[in-house]
C-alpha positions as CSV (number, residue, x, y, z in Angstrom):
1,M,20.6,-156.6,8.0
2,S,24.1,-157.9,7.5
3,S,24.7,-156.7,4.0
4,A,26.7,-153.5,3.3
5,L,24.9,-150.3,3.6
6,T,25.4,-147.4,1.0
7,V,24.6,-144.1,2.8
8,T,23.6,-141.0,0.8
9,A,21.8,-138.9,3.4
10,V,20.7,-138.6,7.0
11,E,17.9,-136.9,8.8
12,I,17.1,-136.3,12.4
13,R,13.9,-134.8,13.9
14,E,13.2,-133.9,17.5
15,N,9.6,-133.1,18.3
16,A,10.5,-131.6,21.6
17,T,12.6,-128.5,21.9
18,M,16.2,-129.0,20.9
19,R,18.8,-128.4,23.6
20,G,20.4,-125.0,23.7
21,T,20.0,-122.2,21.1
22,P,21.9,-123.1,17.9
23,T,23.2,-120.0,16.2
24,G,25.5,-121.5,13.6
25,N,25.9,-124.5,11.3
26,W,25.9,-128.0,12.6
27,T,28.0,-130.9,11.5
28,I,26.7,-134.5,11.1
29,R,29.3,-137.2,11.2
30,I,29.2,-141.0,11.0
31,E,32.1,-142.4,13.1
32,T,33.5,-145.8,14.0
33,D,33.0,-147.5,17.4
34,N,35.3,-146.9,20.4
35,G,34.0,-149.2,23.1
36,G,30.4,-148.1,22.8
37,V,30.9,-144.4,22.0
38,P,32.0,-142.5,18.9
39,S,35.7,-142.8,18.2
40,G,36.3,-139.4,16.6
41,N,37.3,-141.2,13.4
42,L,35.1,-140.9,10.3
43,A,33.7,-144.2,9.0
44,D,34.5,-142.9,5.5
45,P,36.3,-139.7,4.3
46,N,32.9,-138.6,2.9
47,A,30.9,-139.4,6.1
48,S,30.6,-135.7,7.2
49,V,28.2,-133.0,6.1
50,V,27.6,-129.4,7.4
51,V,23.9,-128.4,7.7
52,T,21.9,-125.4,8.8
53,P,19.6,-126.2,11.6
54,L,16.0,-125.0,11.8
55,G,16.4,-123.5,15.2
56,A,14.0,-125.1,17.7
57,A,12.2,-128.3,17.2
58,G,12.4,-129.5,13.7
59,I,14.5,-131.4,11.1
60,I,18.2,-131.7,10.7
61,K,18.9,-133.1,7.3
62,G,22.2,-133.7,5.4
63,V,22.9,-135.0,2.0
64,F,26.5,-136.3,1.7
65,A,28.5,-135.0,-1.3
66,T,29.5,-138.5,-2.2
67,P,27.7,-141.7,-1.1
68,F,29.8,-144.2,0.9
69,V,29.5,-147.8,2.2
70,L,29.2,-149.0,5.7
71,T,30.3,-152.6,6.4
72,G,27.5,-155.0,7.3
73,G,27.3,-156.3,10.8
74,V,29.2,-153.4,12.3
75,V,28.1,-150.7,14.7
76,Y,28.8,-147.1,13.7
77,Y,27.7,-143.8,15.4
78,M,26.0,-140.9,14.0
79,L,27.2,-137.7,15.7
80,V,25.7,-134.3,15.6
81,F,28.0,-131.4,16.7
82,C,25.9,-128.4,17.6
83,D,28.3,-125.5,16.8
84,N,27.9,-122.4,18.9
85,Q,25.7,-124.1,21.4
86,A,25.6,-122.3,24.8
87,D,26.2,-125.6,26.6
88,A,28.5,-127.0,23.9
89,N,26.4,-130.2,23.7
90,S,26.5,-132.8,20.9
91,W,24.4,-135.9,20.2
92,Y,25.0,-139.4,19.0
93,V,22.9,-142.4,18.1
94,D,24.3,-145.8,17.2
95,I,23.8,-147.3,13.7
96,N,23.7,-151.1,13.8
97,T,24.0,-152.4,10.3
98,S,23.1,-155.9,11.4
99,A,19.9,-154.9,13.1
100,G,16.5,-154.9,11.6
101,S,16.5,-151.1,11.5
102,Y,19.6,-149.0,10.8
103,A,19.6,-147.2,14.2
104,N,18.2,-147.6,17.6
105,G,16.0,-145.1,19.4
106,T,18.4,-144.0,22.2
107,L,19.8,-140.5,22.0
108,F,22.9,-139.6,24.1
109,Y,24.2,-136.1,24.6
110,S,27.4,-134.5,25.9
111,T,27.9,-131.0,27.3
112,N,31.7,-131.2,27.5
113,G,32.7,-132.0,23.9
114,G,32.2,-135.7,24.2
115,T,34.1,-136.6,27.4
116,V,30.9,-137.7,29.2
117,W,27.7,-138.9,27.4
118,T,24.3,-138.9,29.1
119,T,21.0,-140.4,28.0
120,F,18.7,-137.7,26.7
121,A,14.9,-138.5,26.9
122,A,13.4,-136.8,23.9
123,D,10.8,-137.5,21.3
124,L,13.3,-138.2,18.5
125,Y,13.4,-140.1,15.3
126,F,16.0,-140.4,12.6
127,K,16.4,-141.8,9.1
128,I,19.4,-143.0,7.1
129,Y,18.8,-142.8,3.3
130,T,20.3,-145.5,1.3
131,N,19.1,-144.1,-2.0
132,F,18.2,-140.5,-1.4
133,T,16.6,-138.7,-4.4
134,V,14.3,-135.8,-3.8
135,P,11.3,-136.7,-6.1
136,S,10.6,-134.4,-9.1
137,Y,7.3,-133.4,-7.7
138,A,9.0,-131.8,-4.7
139,F,10.5,-129.1,-7.0
140,Q,8.0,-128.8,-9.8
141,S,4.4,-129.2,-8.5
142,Y,3.4,-126.4,-6.3
143,V,1.5,-123.1,-6.4
144,L,3.2,-119.9,-5.5
145,S,1.3,-116.8,-4.5
146,P,3.2,-113.5,-4.1
147,D,3.6,-112.1,-0.6
148,S,0.5,-110.2,0.7
149,A,-0.7,-108.6,3.9
150,D,-3.5,-111.2,3.7
151,W,-1.0,-113.7,5.1
152,N,-0.2,-111.5,8.1
153,F,-2.4,-113.2,10.8
154,G,-1.0,-111.2,13.6
155,T,-2.6,-112.1,17.0
156,G,-6.0,-112.8,15.4
157,N,-7.9,-115.9,14.6
158,F,-7.4,-117.7,11.3
159,T,-8.4,-120.9,9.4
160,I,-6.5,-122.7,6.7
161,D,-8.5,-125.4,5.2
162,F,-8.5,-127.6,2.0
163,W,-9.0,-131.0,0.6
164,V,-6.0,-133.2,0.0
165,R,-5.4,-136.6,-1.6
166,F,-1.9,-138.2,-1.2
167,A,-0.6,-140.3,-4.1
168,S,2.0,-141.5,-1.5
169,T,2.0,-140.9,2.3
170,D,5.8,-141.4,2.6
171,G,7.9,-138.7,4.1
172,D,7.3,-135.1,5.1
173,Q,4.9,-133.3,2.8
174,I,4.5,-129.6,3.5
175,L,0.9,-128.5,2.7
176,V,1.4,-124.7,2.9
177,S,4.2,-122.5,4.1
178,Q,6.0,-119.2,4.1
179,W,9.8,-119.1,4.5
180,V,12.2,-116.1,4.8
181,D,15.1,-117.8,6.5
182,D,15.8,-120.5,9.1
183,S,14.6,-118.2,11.9
184,N,11.4,-116.9,10.2
185,W,9.0,-119.4,8.7
186,W,5.7,-121.1,9.3
187,A,4.2,-124.3,7.8
188,V,1.4,-126.8,8.1
189,D,2.5,-130.3,7.3
190,K,1.8,-134.0,7.2
191,D,5.1,-135.2,8.7
192,N,7.1,-138.4,8.4
193,L,5.4,-139.8,11.5
194,L,2.0,-139.3,9.8
195,K,1.1,-136.5,12.2
196,P,-0.3,-133.2,10.9
197,Y,1.2,-130.2,12.6
198,M,1.3,-126.4,12.4
199,Y,4.4,-124.5,13.4
200,F,5.2,-120.7,13.5
201,L,8.8,-119.5,14.1
202,I,9.4,-115.7,14.2
203,G,12.7,-114.1,14.9
204,G,14.0,-117.5,16.1
205,V,11.2,-117.8,18.7
206,V,8.4,-120.4,18.4
207,K,5.0,-118.6,18.5
208,G,2.8,-121.6,18.1
209,Y,3.5,-125.3,17.7
210,Y,0.9,-128.1,17.7
211,F,0.9,-131.6,16.3
212,M,-1.5,-134.6,16.4
213,T,-0.6,-136.7,19.4
214,S,-1.2,-140.1,17.7
215,A,-0.3,-141.1,14.2
216,W,-2.9,-140.3,11.5
217,N,-4.2,-143.5,9.8
218,V,-3.9,-141.8,6.5
219,A,-4.3,-143.8,3.3
220,A,-3.1,-143.0,-0.2
221,N,-5.6,-142.2,-2.9
222,T,-8.2,-141.0,-0.5
223,W,-9.6,-137.5,-0.2
224,Y,-9.4,-135.8,3.2
225,H,-10.6,-132.4,4.4
226,L,-8.0,-130.7,6.7
227,A,-8.5,-127.6,8.7
228,F,-5.9,-125.8,10.8
229,V,-7.4,-123.2,13.1
230,R,-6.3,-120.6,15.6
231,N,-9.1,-119.7,18.1
232,G,-7.8,-117.1,20.5
233,A,-4.9,-118.7,22.5
234,V,-5.3,-122.3,21.2
235,G,-4.7,-124.2,18.0
236,L,-7.0,-126.8,16.5
237,I,-6.5,-129.4,13.8
238,F,-9.5,-131.1,12.2
239,I,-9.5,-134.1,9.9
240,D,-12.8,-134.7,8.0
241,G,-14.4,-132.4,10.5
242,V,-13.2,-134.2,13.6
243,S,-11.1,-132.3,16.1
244,Q,-7.9,-134.2,16.8
245,T,-6.1,-134.7,20.1
246,L,-3.0,-132.5,19.9
247,T,0.3,-132.2,21.6
248,E,0.8,-128.5,22.4
249,I,4.5,-127.7,22.5
250,T,4.0,-123.9,22.4
251,A,0.6,-122.4,22.8
252,F,-0.4,-119.5,20.6
253,G,-1.4,-117.6,23.7
254,T,-1.4,-113.9,22.8
255,N,1.6,-114.3,20.4
256,D,1.8,-112.4,17.2
257,V,2.7,-114.9,14.5
258,G,4.3,-112.2,12.4
259,D,4.3,-110.8,8.9
260,L,6.8,-112.6,6.8
261,A,8.1,-111.0,3.6
262,A,7.9,-114.2,1.5
263,N,5.8,-115.9,-1.1
264,L,3.0,-118.2,0.0
265,N,3.8,-121.8,-1.2
266,I,1.0,-124.3,-1.5
267,G,2.4,-127.8,-1.6
268,M,6.0,-126.9,-0.9
269,F,8.6,-125.7,1.8
270,K,12.0,-124.2,1.2
271,G,12.3,-125.9,-2.2
272,M,11.6,-129.4,-1.0
273,Y,9.2,-131.6,1.0
274,G,6.6,-131.2,-1.7
275,V,3.1,-132.7,-1.7
276,N,2.9,-135.9,-3.7
277,G,-0.8,-135.8,-4.6
278,Y,-3.6,-133.4,-5.1
279,I,-5.0,-130.3,-3.3
280,D,-8.4,-128.9,-3.9
281,E,-10.7,-126.0,-2.6
282,F,-7.8,-124.3,-0.8
283,R,-8.9,-121.4,1.4
284,I,-7.2,-119.0,3.9
285,S,-9.5,-117.1,6.2
286,K,-8.2,-114.3,8.3
287,G,-9.8,-113.0,11.5
288,L,-12.1,-116.1,11.8
289,A,-11.9,-119.4,13.5
290,R,-14.4,-121.1,11.2
291,W,-14.7,-124.2,13.3
292,T,-14.1,-124.8,17.0
293,V,-16.1,-128.1,17.4
294,N,-16.7,-131.1,15.1
295,F,-18.4,-130.3,11.8
296,T,-19.4,-131.8,8.5
297,P,-17.1,-130.6,5.7
298,S,-18.7,-128.9,2.8
299,T,-19.3,-130.9,-0.4
300,I,-19.9,-127.9,-2.6
301,L,-17.6,-125.1,-3.8
302,Y,-16.9,-122.4,-1.2
303,A,-18.2,-118.8,-1.8
304,S,-15.8,-116.0,-0.9
305,D,-16.8,-113.9,2.1
306,A,-15.3,-110.9,4.0
307,N,-12.8,-113.2,5.8
308,T,-11.6,-115.1,2.8
309,Q,-8.1,-113.9,1.8
310,L,-7.3,-116.7,-0.7
311,L,-9.7,-119.1,-2.4
312,L,-8.4,-121.6,-5.0
313,H,-11.2,-123.8,-6.4
314,A,-8.6,-125.6,-8.6
315,E,-11.3,-125.8,-11.3
316,S,-9.6,-124.0,-14.2
317,L,-5.9,-123.3,-13.7
318,D,-5.7,-123.6,-17.5
319,A,-7.6,-125.3,-20.3
320,S,-4.9,-127.6,-21.5
321,N,-5.9,-131.1,-22.7
322,S,-2.8,-132.6,-21.2
323,T,-1.0,-132.0,-17.9
324,P,-2.2,-128.7,-16.3
325,K,0.3,-125.9,-16.4
326,I,0.8,-123.7,-13.2
327,P,1.8,-120.1,-14.1
328,I,4.2,-118.3,-11.9
329,F,3.9,-114.5,-11.9
330,A,7.2,-112.6,-12.0
331,G,7.8,-109.0,-11.1
332,T,4.5,-107.2,-10.6
333,A,2.7,-109.1,-13.3
334,Q,-1.0,-109.1,-12.4
335,L,-4.6,-109.6,-13.6
336,D,-6.1,-106.2,-14.6
337,T,-9.9,-105.7,-14.8
338,A,-9.6,-102.3,-16.4
339,W,-8.6,-103.6,-19.8
340,K,-9.5,-107.0,-21.2
341,E,-10.7,-108.5,-24.5
342,F,-12.9,-111.2,-22.9
343,G,-14.0,-112.2,-19.4
344,S,-13.2,-110.1,-16.4
345,A,-9.5,-109.4,-16.7
346,S,-6.3,-109.6,-18.8
347,L,-2.6,-110.0,-18.0
348,L,-1.0,-106.6,-17.2
349,L,2.7,-106.2,-17.7
350,N,4.9,-103.2,-17.0
351,G,7.6,-103.5,-19.7
352,T,10.5,-103.7,-17.3
353,T,10.2,-106.6,-14.9
354,D,6.8,-108.4,-15.5
355,Y,6.1,-111.7,-17.2
356,I,4.7,-115.1,-16.3
357,V,6.6,-118.4,-16.3
358,I,5.2,-121.8,-17.1
359,P,7.5,-124.8,-16.5
360,D,9.0,-126.6,-19.5
361,S,6.7,-129.2,-21.1
362,A,6.7,-131.6,-24.0
363,D,3.6,-129.6,-25.1
364,W,5.9,-126.8,-26.2
365,Y,7.8,-129.1,-28.5
366,L,6.4,-128.1,-31.9
367,G,8.5,-130.6,-34.0
368,A,7.8,-130.9,-37.7
369,G,4.0,-130.8,-37.4
370,N,1.4,-128.0,-37.7
371,F,0.9,-125.6,-34.9
372,T,-1.0,-122.4,-34.1
373,I,0.1,-119.8,-31.4
374,D,-2.6,-117.1,-31.0
375,F,-3.4,-114.4,-28.4
376,W,-4.8,-111.0,-27.9
377,I,-2.3,-108.1,-27.2
378,R,-2.5,-104.4,-26.4
379,F,0.5,-102.1,-26.3
380,A,0.9,-99.3,-23.8
381,S,4.1,-98.3,-25.6
382,I,6.1,-99.6,-28.6
383,T,9.8,-99.1,-28.5
384,D,12.5,-101.2,-30.1
385,V,12.3,-104.9,-29.2
386,T,9.6,-106.1,-26.8
387,G,9.2,-109.7,-25.9
388,I,5.9,-111.5,-26.3
389,I,6.4,-115.3,-25.9
390,G,9.7,-117.2,-25.6
391,Q,11.7,-120.2,-24.6
392,Y,15.4,-120.2,-23.8
393,A,17.9,-122.9,-23.0
394,D,21.0,-121.1,-24.2
395,D,22.1,-118.8,-27.0
396,N,22.0,-121.7,-29.5
397,N,18.6,-123.0,-28.5
398,L,15.7,-120.6,-28.2
399,L,12.3,-119.6,-29.4
400,Q,11.3,-115.9,-29.7
401,I,8.0,-114.1,-30.6
402,F,8.5,-110.4,-30.3
403,N,7.6,-106.9,-31.6
404,D,10.3,-104.7,-33.1
405,D,9.0,-101.1,-33.7
406,G,5.6,-102.4,-34.5
407,S,6.6,-105.4,-36.7
408,L,5.9,-109.0,-35.6
409,F,8.8,-111.5,-35.5
410,F,9.0,-115.3,-35.1
411,Y,12.5,-116.8,-34.6
412,H,13.4,-120.4,-33.8
413,E,17.0,-121.7,-33.4
414,D,18.3,-125.0,-32.2
415,G,21.8,-126.4,-32.1
416,G,23.0,-123.0,-33.3
417,A,21.1,-123.3,-36.6
418,T,18.1,-121.0,-37.5
419,R,15.1,-123.2,-38.3
420,A,12.6,-120.4,-39.0
421,L,12.8,-116.6,-39.1
422,Y,9.9,-114.5,-40.3
423,N,8.7,-111.0,-39.8
424,T,5.9,-108.8,-41.1
425,D,7.0,-106.5,-43.9
426,A,5.5,-103.4,-42.2
427,A,4.5,-102.3,-38.8
428,V,1.2,-103.9,-37.7
429,F,0.9,-102.6,-34.1
430,A,0.0,-99.3,-32.6
431,T,-0.6,-98.3,-28.9
432,N,-3.8,-98.6,-27.0
433,T,-5.5,-101.0,-29.5
434,W,-6.4,-104.6,-29.0
435,Y,-5.1,-107.0,-31.7
436,H,-5.7,-110.7,-32.3
437,V,-2.5,-112.3,-33.4
438,A,-2.1,-115.8,-34.9
439,I,1.1,-117.5,-35.9
440,V,0.5,-120.6,-38.0
441,R,2.5,-123.4,-39.5
442,N,0.7,-125.5,-42.1
443,G,3.1,-128.0,-43.5
444,S,5.9,-126.0,-45.2
445,S,3.8,-122.8,-45.2
446,F,3.9,-120.2,-42.6
447,Y,1.4,-117.4,-41.8
448,M,1.2,-114.4,-39.5
449,F,-2.4,-113.1,-39.0
450,V,-3.3,-109.8,-37.3
451,D,-7.0,-109.4,-36.7
452,G,-7.6,-112.2,-39.1
453,D,-5.7,-110.7,-42.0
454,S,-2.7,-112.7,-43.4
455,K,0.2,-110.3,-43.5
456,S,3.0,-110.0,-46.1
457,L,6.1,-111.5,-44.6
458,T,9.9,-111.1,-44.9
459,V,11.3,-114.7,-45.0
460,S,14.9,-114.8,-43.7
461,T,14.8,-118.6,-43.1
462,A,11.9,-120.6,-44.4
463,I,10.4,-123.2,-42.1
464,S,10.2,-125.7,-45.0
465,T,10.2,-129.2,-43.6
466,N,12.4,-128.2,-40.6
467,T,11.8,-129.8,-37.2
468,L,11.6,-127.2,-34.5
469,A,13.5,-129.0,-31.8
470,D,12.5,-129.3,-28.2
471,I,13.9,-126.3,-26.2
472,A,14.8,-127.3,-22.7
473,G,13.5,-124.1,-21.0
474,D,10.5,-122.6,-19.3
475,L,7.9,-120.9,-21.4
476,T,7.7,-117.1,-20.8
477,I,4.7,-115.0,-21.6
478,G,5.3,-111.3,-21.8
479,A,9.0,-111.5,-22.1
480,I,11.8,-113.2,-24.1
481,T,15.4,-113.9,-23.0
482,L,17.8,-111.9,-25.3
483,H,20.3,-113.7,-27.5
484,G,23.9,-112.6,-26.8
485,S,23.5,-111.1,-23.4
486,T,26.5,-111.2,-21.0
487,P,26.4,-113.5,-19.1
488,A,24.3,-115.6,-21.4
489,G,20.6,-115.6,-20.6
490,S,20.9,-112.7,-18.1
491,A,18.9,-110.1,-20.0
492,K,15.2,-110.0,-21.0
493,S,13.0,-107.8,-23.2
494,Y,9.5,-107.2,-21.8
495,H,6.1,-106.4,-23.2
496,N,4.6,-103.1,-21.9
497,G,0.8,-103.6,-22.0
498,W,-1.8,-106.3,-21.8
499,M,-2.3,-109.9,-23.1
500,D,-5.3,-112.0,-23.1
501,E,-6.5,-115.5,-24.2
502,V,-3.1,-116.9,-25.0
503,R,-3.4,-120.3,-26.7
504,I,-0.8,-122.8,-28.1
505,S,-2.3,-125.5,-30.4
506,K,-0.1,-128.4,-31.4
507,G,-0.9,-130.5,-34.5
508,I,-3.4,-128.1,-36.1
509,A,-3.2,-125.1,-38.4
510,R,-6.3,-123.4,-37.2
511,W,-6.3,-120.8,-40.0
512,T,-4.7,-120.7,-43.4
513,S,-6.7,-117.9,-45.0
514,T,-8.4,-114.6,-43.8
515,F,-10.8,-115.2,-40.9
516,T,-12.9,-113.3,-38.4
517,P,-11.1,-113.3,-35.0
518,P,-13.0,-115.0,-32.1
519,V,-15.7,-112.9,-30.4
520,S,-15.7,-114.8,-27.1
521,A,-13.2,-116.6,-24.8
522,Y,-12.1,-120.0,-25.8
523,S,-13.8,-122.9,-24.0
524,P,-11.8,-125.9,-22.7
525,T,-12.2,-129.1,-24.5
526,I,-12.6,-132.3,-22.5
527,E,-12.7,-135.6,-24.4
528,N,-15.4,-138.1,-23.4
529,M,-16.2,-136.3,-20.2
530,T,-18.7,-137.1,-17.4
531,L,-20.4,-134.2,-15.8
532,Q,-22.3,-135.1,-12.7
533,S,-24.4,-132.9,-10.4
534,I,-24.5,-132.8,-6.6
535,A,-27.6,-134.3,-5.0
536,F,-30.8,-132.4,-4.6
537,A,-33.4,-133.6,-2.2
538,A,-36.9,-134.0,-3.7
539,N,-39.9,-132.9,-1.6
540,S,-42.1,-135.6,-3.1
541,T,-41.7,-138.9,-5.0
542,P,-40.3,-138.0,-8.5
543,N,-41.6,-140.2,-11.3
544,D,-40.2,-138.5,-14.3
545,V,-37.4,-136.0,-15.0
546,R,-36.8,-133.3,-17.7
547,I,-33.2,-132.3,-18.5
548,T,-32.4,-129.3,-20.6
549,L,-29.0,-128.4,-22.0
550,F,-27.6,-125.2,-23.6
551,E,-25.0,-126.6,-26.1
552,E,-23.0,-125.7,-29.1
553,D,-21.5,-128.2,-31.6
554,V,-17.8,-127.9,-32.5
555,D,-17.8,-131.2,-34.3
556,S,-20.9,-132.8,-35.8
557,V,-22.5,-134.3,-32.8
558,T,-25.2,-137.1,-32.9
559,L,-27.6,-136.7,-30.0
560,N,-28.0,-139.7,-27.6
561,T,-24.8,-141.3,-29.2
562,D,-22.1,-138.7,-28.9
563,L,-23.9,-136.7,-26.2
564,K,-26.1,-138.4,-23.6
565,A,-28.0,-137.2,-20.6
566,W,-29.0,-139.3,-17.5
567,A,-31.2,-139.0,-14.4
568,S,-31.1,-140.7,-11.0
569,R,-33.4,-140.5,-7.9
570,D,-31.2,-142.7,-5.7
571,N,-28.1,-140.5,-5.3
572,G,-26.5,-141.8,-8.5
573,S,-26.7,-145.6,-7.9
574,T,-29.2,-146.1,-10.7
575,W,-29.3,-144.1,-13.9
576,S,-31.9,-143.8,-16.7
577,Q,-31.0,-142.3,-20.0
578,V,-32.9,-139.3,-21.3
579,T,-33.7,-139.1,-25.0
580,L,-32.5,-135.7,-26.1
581,E,-34.0,-133.7,-28.9
582,S,-33.1,-130.3,-30.3
583,E,-35.6,-127.5,-29.6
584,G,-33.8,-125.2,-32.0
585,N,-31.0,-122.6,-31.9
586,Y,-31.2,-120.0,-29.2
587,V,-28.3,-117.7,-30.2
588,S,-26.4,-118.2,-33.5
589,T,-25.1,-121.8,-33.3
590,K,-26.0,-122.3,-29.6
591,R,-29.0,-124.6,-29.2
592,I,-31.4,-125.9,-26.7
593,L,-31.6,-129.7,-26.1
594,A,-34.2,-131.3,-23.9
595,G,-35.8,-134.6,-23.0
596,V,-37.9,-136.4,-20.5
597,V,-37.3,-139.8,-18.9
598,D,-39.5,-142.0,-16.7
599,I,-37.8,-143.0,-13.5
600,I,-40.7,-144.7,-11.7
601,N,-38.9,-148.0,-11.8
602,Q,-35.8,-146.8,-10.0
603,P,-35.5,-148.0,-6.4
604,V,-37.9,-146.6,-3.8
605,Q,-36.1,-144.4,-1.2
606,S,-37.0,-142.8,2.1
607,V,-35.4,-139.6,0.8
608,Y,-35.1,-139.1,-3.0
609,N,-31.7,-137.6,-3.8
610,M,-31.9,-136.3,-7.4
611,K,-28.9,-136.1,-9.7
612,Y,-28.2,-135.6,-13.4
613,K,-25.2,-136.8,-15.4
614,I,-24.0,-135.6,-18.9
615,T,-21.6,-137.8,-20.8
616,T,-19.8,-137.3,-24.1
617,H,-18.5,-140.1,-26.4
618,N,-16.5,-140.8,-29.5
619,S,-14.1,-137.9,-28.8
620,K,-16.5,-135.3,-30.3
621,N,-15.9,-131.7,-29.4
622,L,-18.7,-129.5,-28.2
623,K,-19.3,-126.6,-25.8
624,L,-21.7,-127.0,-22.9
625,Y,-23.0,-123.8,-21.3
626,G,-25.6,-125.0,-18.8
627,V,-27.7,-127.8,-17.6
628,S,-31.1,-127.9,-15.7
629,E,-33.0,-130.7,-14.1
630,I,-36.8,-130.6,-13.3
631,W,-38.9,-133.2,-11.7
């Protein structure tokens, strides 16, 4: 490659143990040639970066403050000075801008400050980034679970398993990790060499390090089941149930892999190296090596057992119709089963540190259209201003929904101008009582409902035809950022109590007059869905199938047009439509639908694998509570 090379970052990884014991920062330099060795002169004034090493085997990565250009057809040298090394060694590799790749595979090292260079046989690779940008998913798309003793594996067995589908297989993608500092962390990873690995570093000492010996022939847009297992003294890695041949750098032996005081990050490490893709059915099992020989991965949801410390089905992180929102719990915010309006739990907040954060989204941009924000709330105490829901970019751009001595307030400001400010004329809240609250915009009209009653409002700034601008800030539930704090944005006001069934509806004024609050949890709406069962083996030849649905219309639904049912006896290759008929209401507006279809003409099988499929059409909204199939 003879053209000029613009360099923005460099990365080196050694899969064997790095020489010496680094105790300080390292410096990566790109230097000019001096007869086949580095000259000591920078190739560019910006061609030096100081990095913090990971300790033993791992990645050294540096992003230059300012990109610079290397002349095409010239050999340069990338030099790594290992500050505070016991043997004062440093490395270099040559960068040939006329070669097909930007650097060759030979590593040289010096133990005397660069006077003498010796070839170092190590499993090493390096990258030079010519357009380095950490992708947005690396910072935004991950799941954080607060620290727990459940992640303290100690000296015992464990299993970490999940399904993963990569949108792209490029680069390092950390699947799960904990990180305290550069001497205390662990991770399981799909690395840049397409080799899954697991690595535990405690107190600067490697306690277990295994990676797949050969490259994994991984493809994008394909689901894989991965399992990382400790069984006594050894580590195992399974892909789709097949035990892989591993390189063992450091055996688990009897090592204690430590208890790290850090959040568990799924799909992320140290703020980068995020997974570009999907993770499903994530499980951590403590005290159990679930597999030690080849196995067939499960095709159904796991059930929790005594060894399951974390189980994420990834079925219902939220019920949004657009991009799912991943909540991050701050302080000691938690799900409480003692008090709830619906379901099994509600959000419990302590009034001093607790709230949840949902990353900024265009879904919070309310604009000039109708909207409804509704939720259930219960106060443990009511004192002065307590935040309920908010967004904050700065003191001139914010959204606040809050309680002030029992009165409900709504405030929106953008560009330093107040676009809407309303509050209830009188106190509407007391302690230890559940309230349903709805805040509604309908054109130029504005409503605040408490338990379905429209409240008399004080209007300081009418919403009129105002556009509520897009606030570039995270959504907070259970707290608001206070206007006028010093420094700006540094102080919050918190809700002390419980919240449940929080919903933001954009483009619709759900209520404009007195109503009866909901008596059950909201159900997610999926437009034009396909719901398909797993296979069930029939004991004899099935000739007809009866399908029964428990359903409730939201819109007016035409059976067999907007809502259809199907049956298959050949594992879903052939489908026959069932003609559904209503058998009447079972409870209130919930009804029983059923129908029978002849499947005798479907292909003959040695084993009949039965499936059903439910499909919705024409963007009709309905609630589906259950399905049964009988043959």
